[in-house]
C-alpha positions as CSV (number, residue, x, y, z in Angstrom):
1,M,-3.6,-9.4,-16.5
2,T,-6.9,-9.8,-14.6
3,D,-9.7,-7.4,-15.4
4,Y,-10.2,-5.5,-12.2
5,A,-13.1,-3.3,-13.3
6,G,-15.7,-2.9,-10.5
7,K,-13.8,-5.1,-8.0
8,L,-12.3,-4.0,-4.7
9,R,-8.7,-5.0,-5.3
10,L,-6.4,-6.5,-2.7
11,G,-2.7,-5.7,-2.8
12,V,-0.6,-8.0,-0.6
13,N,2.5,-6.4,0.9
14,I,5.3,-9.0,1.3
15,D,7.8,-6.8,3.1
16,H,7.7,-8.8,6.3
17,V,8.5,-12.1,4.7
18,A,11.9,-10.4,4.0
19,T,12.0,-9.2,7.6
20,V,11.9,-12.8,8.8
21,R,14.5,-13.8,6.2
22,N,16.8,-10.9,7.2
23,A,16.5,-11.6,10.9
24,R,18.7,-14.6,10.4
25,G,20.3,-14.0,7.1
26,G,20.4,-16.2,4.1
27,T,17.7,-16.7,1.5
28,Y,14.8,-18.2,3.4
29,P,11.9,-17.4,3.5
30,D,11.8,-16.1,-0.1
31,P,9.5,-13.0,-0.6
32,L,9.1,-14.0,-4.3
33,R,7.7,-17.4,-3.2
34,A,5.3,-15.6,-0.9
35,A,4.3,-13.3,-3.8
36,K,3.5,-16.2,-6.1
37,L,1.5,-17.9,-3.3
38,A,-0.4,-14.6,-2.8
39,E,-1.2,-14.5,-6.6
40,E,-2.6,-18.1,-6.4
41,A,-4.7,-17.1,-3.3
42,G,-6.3,-14.2,-5.2
43,A,-4.2,-11.2,-4.6
44,D,-4.8,-8.6,-7.3
45,G,-1.4,-7.1,-6.9
46,I,1.8,-7.3,-4.8
47,T,3.2,-4.4,-2.9
48,A,6.9,-4.2,-1.8
49,H,8.6,-1.2,-0.1
50,L,12.3,-0.8,-1.1
51,R,13.6,1.2,1.8
52,E,16.7,3.3,1.6
53,D,18.3,1.1,4.3
54,R,17.2,-2.1,2.7
55,R,15.9,-3.4,6.1
56,H,13.6,-5.9,4.5
57,I,13.0,-5.9,0.7
58,S,16.3,-5.9,-1.3
59,D,17.1,-4.8,-4.8
60,A,17.4,-8.5,-5.8
61,D,13.9,-9.0,-4.5
62,I,12.6,-6.3,-6.8
63,D,14.5,-7.8,-9.7
64,G,12.8,-11.2,-9.1
65,L,9.3,-9.7,-8.6
66,M,9.5,-7.8,-11.9
67,E,10.6,-10.9,-13.7
68,H,8.2,-13.4,-12.3
69,L,5.0,-11.7,-11.2
70,T,1.8,-12.0,-13.4
71,V,-0.1,-9.5,-11.3
72,P,0.9,-5.8,-11.0
73,L,3.8,-4.8,-8.7
74,N,3.2,-1.7,-6.6
75,L,6.7,-0.4,-5.6
76,E,6.6,1.7,-2.4
77,M,9.5,4.1,-2.1
78,A,10.7,7.4,-0.7
79,A,11.0,10.5,-3.0
80,T,14.7,10.3,-3.5
81,G,16.9,10.3,-6.6
82,E,18.1,6.8,-6.0
83,M,14.6,5.4,-5.7
84,Q,13.4,7.3,-8.8
85,A,16.2,5.9,-10.8
86,I,15.4,2.3,-9.7
87,A,11.7,2.8,-10.5
88,L,12.5,4.2,-13.9
89,R,14.8,1.3,-14.6
90,H,12.2,-1.3,-13.7
91,R,9.0,0.6,-14.7
92,P,6.6,-1.3,-12.4
93,H,2.9,-1.1,-12.9
94,A,2.6,1.3,-9.9
95,V,4.8,3.4,-7.7
96,C,3.6,4.6,-4.3
97,I,5.5,7.6,-2.7
98,V,5.7,7.3,1.0
99,P,7.5,9.2,3.8
100,E,10.4,7.4,5.3
101,K,12.5,7.8,8.4
102,R,15.3,5.5,9.3
103,E,14.4,5.4,13.0
104,E,10.8,4.3,12.5
105,R,9.7,0.7,12.7
106,T,7.0,1.2,10.1
107,T,5.6,4.1,8.1
108,E,4.3,6.4,10.8
109,G,2.2,8.8,8.9
110,G,1.3,10.2,5.5
111,L,3.5,12.1,3.2
112,E,3.7,15.9,3.7
113,V,2.7,17.0,0.2
114,A,1.4,20.5,0.8
115,Q,4.8,21.8,2.0
116,D,6.8,20.1,-0.8
117,E,4.6,20.5,-3.8
118,N,7.1,21.7,-6.3
119,R,9.7,19.1,-5.6
120,L,7.2,16.2,-5.6
121,A,5.6,17.4,-8.8
122,H,8.9,17.3,-10.6
123,F,9.7,13.9,-8.9
124,I,6.6,12.1,-10.1
125,A,6.5,13.6,-13.6
126,P,9.1,11.2,-15.1
127,L,7.5,8.2,-13.4
128,R,4.1,9.1,-15.0
129,E,5.8,9.6,-18.3
130,A,7.4,6.2,-18.0
131,G,3.9,4.6,-17.6
132,C,3.9,4.0,-13.9
133,R,0.6,4.6,-12.0
134,V,1.8,7.0,-9.3
135,S,0.0,7.1,-5.9
136,I,0.8,9.2,-2.9
137,F,0.4,7.8,0.7
138,I,-1.3,10.5,2.7
139,A,-3.3,11.2,5.8
140,A,-7.1,11.7,5.4
141,D,-6.7,15.5,5.3
142,A,-8.2,17.8,2.7
143,K,-5.0,19.9,2.5
144,Q,-2.9,16.9,1.6
145,I,-5.5,15.6,-0.9
146,D,-5.7,19.0,-2.6
147,A,-1.9,19.1,-2.9
148,A,-1.7,15.5,-4.3
149,H,-4.2,16.6,-6.9
150,R,-2.3,19.7,-7.8
151,I,1.0,17.9,-8.3
152,G,-0.6,15.5,-10.8
153,A,-0.9,12.3,-8.8
154,P,-3.8,10.3,-10.2
155,V,-4.1,8.1,-7.1
156,I,-4.0,8.6,-3.3
157,E,-3.7,5.9,-0.6
158,L,-5.3,7.0,2.6
159,H,-3.3,6.0,5.8
160,T,-5.6,3.9,7.9
161,G,-3.1,3.5,10.8
162,A,-4.8,5.9,13.2
163,Y,-8.1,4.2,12.8
164,C,-6.6,0.7,13.3
165,D,-4.5,1.8,16.3
166,A,-7.5,3.3,18.0
167,H,-9.5,0.1,17.5
168,A,-6.6,-2.0,18.9
169,E,-6.2,0.2,21.9
170,G,-10.0,0.2,22.7
171,R,-10.3,3.9,22.0
172,F,-13.6,3.4,20.2
173,D,-14.7,7.1,20.1
174,D,-11.4,8.0,18.5
175,R,-11.7,5.0,16.1
176,D,-15.2,6.1,15.0
177,A,-14.0,9.7,14.5
178,E,-11.1,8.5,12.4
179,L,-13.4,6.2,10.4
180,E,-15.7,9.1,9.6
181,R,-12.7,11.3,8.6
182,L,-11.6,8.5,6.2
183,R,-15.2,8.3,4.7
184,E,-15.4,12.0,4.2
185,M,-11.9,12.3,2.7
186,A,-12.4,9.3,0.4
187,A,-15.5,11.0,-1.0
188,Y,-13.7,14.3,-1.2
189,A,-10.8,12.8,-3.2
190,Q,-13.1,11.0,-5.5
191,G,-14.9,14.3,-6.2
192,L,-11.6,15.7,-7.4
193,G,-11.2,12.8,-9.8
194,L,-8.6,10.9,-7.8
195,E,-8.6,7.1,-7.5
196,V,-8.7,6.2,-3.8
197,H,-6.8,3.4,-2.1
198,A,-6.4,2.7,1.6
199,G,-4.1,0.8,3.8
200,H,-1.9,0.4,6.9
201,G,-2.6,-1.7,9.9
202,L,-5.7,-3.3,8.6
203,T,-6.8,-6.6,10.1
204,Y,-9.8,-9.0,10.0
205,D,-11.4,-6.8,12.7
206,T,-10.9,-3.5,11.0
207,V,-11.1,-4.1,7.3
208,Q,-14.8,-4.2,6.6
209,P,-15.7,-0.6,7.4
210,I,-12.9,0.5,5.0
211,A,-13.9,-2.0,2.4
212,A,-17.5,-0.8,2.5
213,M,-16.5,2.7,1.4
214,P,-17.7,2.8,-2.3
215,Q,-14.9,5.3,-3.3
216,V,-12.1,2.9,-2.2
217,V,-11.0,0.7,-5.1
218,E,-7.9,-1.0,-3.6
219,L,-6.7,-2.0,-0.1
220,N,-3.0,-2.7,0.6
221,I,-2.4,-5.1,3.5
222,G,0.8,-6.8,4.6
223,H,2.0,-7.1,8.2
224,F,-1.2,-8.7,9.5
225,L,-1.5,-11.2,6.6
226,I,2.1,-12.3,7.0
227,G,1.6,-12.7,10.8
228,E,-1.7,-14.6,10.3
229,A,0.1,-16.8,7.8
230,I,2.2,-18.2,10.6
231,F,-1.0,-19.7,12.1
232,R,-3.2,-20.6,9.2
233,G,-0.9,-20.4,6.1
234,L,-0.6,-17.6,3.6
235,G,-3.2,-18.8,1.2
236,P,-6.0,-19.3,3.8
237,A,-5.0,-16.0,5.5
238,I,-5.5,-14.1,2.2
239,A,-8.7,-16.0,1.3
240,E,-10.3,-14.9,4.6
241,M,-9.3,-11.3,4.0
242,R,-10.7,-11.5,0.5
243,R,-14.0,-13.0,1.9
244,L,-14.4,-10.2,4.4
245,M,-13.7,-7.5,1.8
246,D,-16.2,-9.1,-0.6
247,E,-18.8,-9.4,2.2
248,A,-18.4,-5.7,3.1
249,R,-19.1,-4.8,-0.6
250,A,-22.1,-7.2,-1.0
């Protein structure tokens, strides 16, 4: 494994390679091939979300990733018994607990931890005991960060979607307010001893203010990179994101 100490890590989410495959059926394009290309292009980890409805990533995809990856796999999943059993069988490097609704196109918000602390604490305990690094995907909200800390999650991933949406829609005052909230909550979480990650909706235009936050140690980016790969290739798309991240930290 690569030594990641002191480096802002880039996790590449390959879900939407599977989305393209499943749109027509069959086996092409192969998410595992994309994951290996991402490794070669400098990804520090691979993220894959195994949804309950299997709308993109499949169980077979997870099998292949676990067998062939040389960088860590971050398995995103809902807090269900089925998903816990899958994670305990595979024991990936990392598990990220996310909210999930069948009717949503993508993960719409952070997990509601504060109102479900007891269940989530018992849910993540076996995963931690199995050696998985557990993270919780949450909004930049002190109440949720406190709850994630109380249940024993060592890592949080801050949802950057509201910030990215505001930028894309030209609501720059809202964007700046969301960015400041993310800055404050990243510092707050680090103060509690939590490792801070961030992701959702990040693009070349929005990544640098997030990458510049010294508390953030990992970004997870997927949809934009897979889309950009259509035009410039996956390797060059990842390389440009890596360049922007490194520039922001320089």
